[in-house]
C-alpha positions as MATLAB code, in Angstrom:
seq = 'MGRHLLCALDNDKMIKLTTALCLLMLLAGVHSETPQGRILGGEEAANDATPYAVSLRVDNAHVCGGSIISASKLLTAAHCLYRDGKLIDSSRISARVGSPNQYAGGHVVNIASYSIHPDYDALINNLAVITLNTALEWTDRIKAIELTGADEALPAEGAEISVAGWGTTVDGVSSFRIRKINLTFASDAVCLDAYSDHDASSSFCLAHALKEGTCNGDGGGAAVYNDKILGVVNFVVGACGSRYPDVFVRVAGYSDWLQEQLLA';
ca = [
     109.037   94.988  108.154;
     107.491   95.510  111.594;
     104.431   93.322  110.855;
     103.710   90.520  108.422;
     101.446   91.866  105.681;
      98.823   89.342  104.564;
      96.854   91.484  102.157;
      93.183   90.816  101.528;
      93.253   87.034  101.934;
      90.040   85.337  103.037;
      90.275   83.428  106.335;
      89.760   80.039  104.694;
      92.714   80.723  102.439;
      94.957   81.993  105.222;
      94.806   78.720  107.125;
      96.542   77.017  104.213;
      99.683   79.079  104.733;
     102.288   77.153  106.678;
     104.636   80.090  107.233;
     104.272   83.818  107.800;
     104.024   85.174  104.267;
     104.051   88.700  102.941;
     102.090   89.222   99.720;
     103.712   91.633   97.325;
     100.713   93.953   97.065;
     100.351   97.699   97.364;
      96.621   98.364   97.215;
      94.781  101.573   98.037;
      93.191  101.199  101.445;
      95.691   98.543  102.607;
      97.899   99.940  105.356;
     100.932   98.578  107.155;
     103.999   99.821  108.947;
     106.044   99.109  105.829;
     106.893  102.170  103.709;
     105.921  101.852  100.061;
     108.373  102.532   97.263;
     110.597  100.333   95.151;
     112.585   97.078   94.923;
     115.003   96.588   97.819;
     118.498   97.276   96.533;
     119.348   97.223   92.847;
     119.537  100.352   90.750;
     117.363  102.495   88.542;
     116.879  100.847   85.157;
     117.730  102.622   81.902;
     114.790  104.100   79.978;
     114.664  101.209   77.502;
     115.899   98.407   79.786;
     112.465   96.990   80.682;
     110.155   97.711   77.708;
     107.928   94.763   78.703;
     107.248   96.092   82.221;
     103.999   97.829   83.103;
     102.721   99.606   86.178;
      99.371   97.994   86.981;
      97.014  100.568   88.455;
      93.726  100.626   90.351;
      91.934  103.979   90.400;
      95.118  105.299   88.730;
      97.364  104.334   91.649;
     100.168  101.778   91.235;
      99.349   98.422   92.858;
     101.528   95.815   91.139;
     103.850   95.064   88.284;
     102.965   93.279   85.076;
     104.455   92.270   81.738;
     103.461   92.741   78.114;
     103.165   89.271   76.550;
     101.397   90.301   73.323;
     100.021   93.459   71.750;
      96.777   93.051   73.705;
      97.715   90.879   76.715;
      99.462   91.512   80.032;
     100.621   88.955   82.592;
     100.428   89.626   86.321;
      99.632   87.885   89.619;
      96.019   87.024   90.420;
      96.221   88.600   93.881;
      96.787   91.995   92.261;
      93.191   92.006   91.008;
      91.575   91.596   94.423;
      90.569   94.224   96.989;
      89.184   93.236  100.383;
      88.725   89.671   99.198;
      86.711   90.663   96.122;
      87.652   90.959   92.470;
      88.138   94.522   91.268;
      85.907   95.710   88.435;
      87.927   95.963   85.223;
      86.745   99.555   84.707;
      88.907  100.601   87.660;
      92.065   98.954   86.323;
      94.582  100.477   83.926;
      98.260  100.089   83.080;
     101.040  102.528   82.306;
     103.225  101.199   79.492;
     106.352  102.556   77.858;
     107.740  104.484   80.799;
     110.157  103.724   83.655;
     108.285  106.436   85.582;
     105.174  105.129   87.317;
     103.693  108.636   87.436;
     104.316  110.009   83.935;
     105.360  109.238   80.366;
     104.412  106.424   78.046;
     100.690  105.706   77.827;
      97.994  104.751   80.310;
      95.913  102.018   78.681;
      92.493  100.780   79.723;
      91.507   97.192   80.484;
      88.796   95.287   78.629;
      88.808   92.189   80.849;
      90.998   89.797   82.794;
      91.208   86.069   83.396;
      92.236   84.615   86.764;
      93.745   81.131   86.743;
      90.773   78.801   87.431;
      92.591   77.041   90.268;
      93.856   80.199   91.969;
      93.665   79.833   95.743;
      95.575   82.176   98.054;
      99.172   81.982   96.825;
      98.695   78.889   94.675;
      98.297   79.226   90.880;
      98.727   82.966   91.395;
      98.467   84.118   87.769;
      96.174   86.359   85.746;
      96.125   87.514   82.128;
      94.730   90.960   81.315;
      93.227   91.906   77.953;
      93.599   95.527   76.841;
      90.903   97.607   75.168;
      93.162   98.395   72.220;
      96.340   96.768   70.895;
      99.679   98.338   71.750;
     101.981   99.835   69.142;
     105.605   98.737   69.479;
     108.361  101.267   70.229;
     111.818  101.100   71.809;
     110.076  101.362   75.178;
     107.025   99.180   74.505;
     107.794   95.559   73.619;
     106.409   92.131   74.405;
     108.526   89.563   76.204;
     108.421   85.848   75.477;
     107.328   83.266   78.031;
     109.636   80.394   78.952;
     108.293   77.214   77.360;
     107.237   74.025   79.109;
     110.144   72.116   77.567;
     112.828   74.529   78.776;
     114.916   73.486   81.784;
     115.206   75.609   84.883;
     118.431   77.616   85.313;
     121.312   76.150   87.270;
     121.572   76.905   90.969;
     123.235   80.306   91.379;
     122.242   81.599   87.929;
     121.456   85.319   87.858;
     117.797   86.218   87.259;
     116.707   89.802   86.586;
     113.757   91.289   88.467;
     112.424   94.835   88.119;
     109.662   96.799   89.782;
     108.397   99.812   91.660;
     108.099   98.100   95.074;
     109.332   99.047   98.542;
     112.883  100.216   99.155;
     114.941   99.513  102.257;
     115.083  103.224  103.148;
     111.339  103.709  102.670;
     111.699  106.478  100.089;
     109.272  106.149   97.202;
     110.920  106.143   93.785;
     109.131  107.228   90.650;
     111.454  105.118   88.461;
     111.530  101.364   88.037;
     114.454   99.608   89.695;
     116.199   96.445   88.583;
     118.147   93.827   90.515;
     119.782   90.470   89.816;
     118.829   87.676   92.210;
     120.173   84.110   92.154;
     118.328   80.890   91.425;
     117.949   78.819   94.607;
     117.921   75.037   94.932;
     114.731   73.106   95.705;
     116.126   72.335   99.160;
     116.581   76.021   99.953;
     113.116   76.786   98.630;
     111.504   73.982  100.653;
     113.239   75.191  103.807;
     111.526   78.570  103.370;
     108.244   77.452  101.832;
     107.022   73.964  102.716;
     104.396   73.936   99.934;
     107.028   74.476   97.236;
     106.397   72.424   94.081;
     109.159   72.703   91.474;
     106.646   72.250   88.663;
     104.838   75.464   89.559;
     107.148   77.592   91.699;
     110.783   78.484   92.289;
     112.795   80.664   94.640;
     115.415   83.359   94.146;
     118.023   84.032   96.820;
     119.342   87.469   97.716;
     121.449   89.351  100.216;
     119.833   90.733  103.359;
     117.745   93.863  102.734;
     117.559   93.099   99.015;
     114.908   91.513   96.817;
     111.249   92.013   95.985;
     108.759   93.748   98.239;
     105.324   95.412   98.395;
     104.323   96.750   94.981;
     106.566   94.339   93.036;
     103.955   91.537   92.939;
     102.994   90.439   89.434;
     106.274   91.580   87.908;
     108.578   89.353   85.880;
     111.643   87.303   86.742;
     113.601   87.320   83.480;
     116.201   84.806   82.307;
     117.643   84.617   78.783;
     115.267   87.418   77.719;
     112.178   85.370   78.635;
     109.790   85.446   81.582;
     110.837   82.628   83.867;
     108.402   83.530   86.623;
     106.025   86.021   88.181;
     106.700   87.692   91.535;
     104.486   85.949   94.095;
     105.468   86.592   97.735;
     108.271   86.860  100.266;
     108.619   84.768  103.401;
     108.749   86.635  106.697;
     109.729   90.184  105.780;
     111.045   91.844  102.639;
     114.791   91.304  102.362;
     114.834   88.568  105.004;
     117.259   85.638  104.987;
     114.684   83.567  103.113;
     114.489   83.467   99.319;
     111.636   85.142   97.445;
     109.003   82.887   95.855;
     107.873   83.085   92.213;
     105.244   81.403   90.057;
     106.967   79.272   87.398;
     105.272   80.208   84.106;
     106.449   77.042   82.309;
     104.168   75.062   84.602;
     101.185   76.929   83.159;
     102.094   76.914   79.470;
      98.849   75.364   78.230;
      96.639   77.802   80.140;
      98.775   80.798   79.156;
      98.667   79.853   75.468;
      94.893   79.567   75.694;
      94.755   83.075   77.132;
      97.028   84.475   74.448;
      94.708   83.089   71.762;
      91.489   84.188   73.460;
];
């Protein structure tokens, strides 16, 4: 990656990081030596393969991924809603739904408001729920995806987990279509080796081959297992596609808060 990208974190939050971390953000005005584009590896997804996935946009430019969790609610990462350490006004945020193309197709929907997890701090509790101005209408390409419940066990080590997004590619060529890849569930020991603050109740890691995995622009997207959101893309350790596993927020650890947001 050339340089570690620590996007828009306040200094007091940065000191809590025990390793060099790369946030999965692609925000206007944030520059690095890393080319912006799509998920490392994987392949272009079919038109109707990820009907829950949305391109989260600021000033109509893609910044992060997100997921439809009800007709009026989207799930993403809290860090996606910050610019230069400050929350972005909801009037500047929109989402493209119903299209694998981040530039065209589907519908661009406006945002009424958003809710950041109350205990969000740097990479911890990195979740946000967005409320749309108007409810979505379901089609083959626009569908909600269920959240994994608090009582559901984590997958076995080595289980395949699907991740999709419009983040950076290994060759640096920007893709207009969403890409999808299967990563593998990593053990707690592997996750702790990469990320010393790992807590299995609120995070998990997915292993991958070198030069594969999530990267800039994929933050906030979903890790899907058994047709449910298992986690939200949080960050990578070191550089995109490094030997370390990628780190995700475990949504089951936030079931109560997420249900409150769905009912709000």
